[in-house]
C-alpha positions in Angstrom: -14.0 24.3 84.2 -14.0 27.2 81.8 -16.0 27.0 78.6 -14.6 28.1 75.2 -16.1 28.3 71.8 -13.8 27.4 68.9 -14.8 28.0 65.3 -12.7 27.0 62.3 -13.1 27.9 58.6 -11.8 24.6 57.3 -13.7 21.8 59.2 -12.0 19.0 57.3 -8.7 19.9 59.1 -9.9 21.9 62.1 -12.3 19.4 63.5 -9.9 16.4 63.7 -7.3 18.7 65.3 -9.7 19.8 68.0 -10.8 16.3 68.6 -7.2 15.1 68.9 -6.1 17.9 71.2 -9.1 17.7 73.5 -10.6 14.2 73.2 -12.4 14.2 76.5 -13.0 18.0 76.9 -14.6 19.0 73.6 -18.1 18.8 72.1 -18.7 19.0 68.4 -21.6 21.4 67.6 -21.4 21.3 63.8 -18.8 21.6 61.0 -16.0 23.7 62.4 -17.8 24.5 65.6 -16.7 23.2 69.0 -17.2 23.8 72.7 -14.0 23.1 74.8 -14.1 22.8 78.6 -10.7 23.2 80.2 -9.1 25.0 83.1 -5.7 26.7 83.1 -5.4 27.5 79.4 -5.9 30.8 77.6 -7.5 31.1 74.2 -4.0 31.4 72.7 -2.9 28.2 74.5 -5.9 26.4 73.2 -5.1 27.5 69.6 -1.5 26.3 70.2 -2.7 22.9 71.4 -4.9 22.6 68.4 -2.0 23.6 66.1 -3.9 26.5 64.7 -2.1 29.6 66.1 -0.6 30.8 62.8 -3.3 29.8 60.3 -2.1 26.2 60.0 -5.7 25.0 60.1 -7.2 28.0 58.2 -9.0 30.9 59.8 -10.3 30.3 63.3 -11.7 32.0 66.3 -11.6 31.0 69.9 -13.4 32.8 72.7 -14.0 32.2 76.4 -17.8 32.0 77.2 -19.2 33.8 80.2 -22.8 33.5 79.3 -24.7 31.5 76.7 -28.2 30.6 75.6 -29.6 28.5 72.8 -31.8 25.7 71.6 -30.0 22.4 71.2 -30.0 18.7 72.0 -30.5 17.8 75.7 -27.2 16.0 75.8 -25.4 19.3 75.0 -26.8 21.0 78.0 -26.0 17.9 80.1 -22.4 18.0 78.8 -22.0 21.7 79.7 -23.5 21.2 83.1 -21.2 18.3 83.9 -18.1 20.3 83.0 -19.2 23.5 84.7 -19.3 21.5 88.0 -16.0 19.6 87.4 -13.0 20.8 89.4 -9.6 20.6 87.8 
């Protein structure tokens, strides 16, 4: 699966939209901050699915991640690892 970072300016409307669009393939990092693991979608298509392509959910940014590093809870790294190895 491909890993994406999605960041929204208005967490009160962005967060529920991401959670609804990707209930099993998203991980909340903090207010307005999400990891999304999905294959076969572009960043634009993710924004479309969230309903945020034209500013409907405030300013947002979505990027495909090729490399990452950080200090976070163990279950985040386990979530990423499980999805990296998932096919389809």
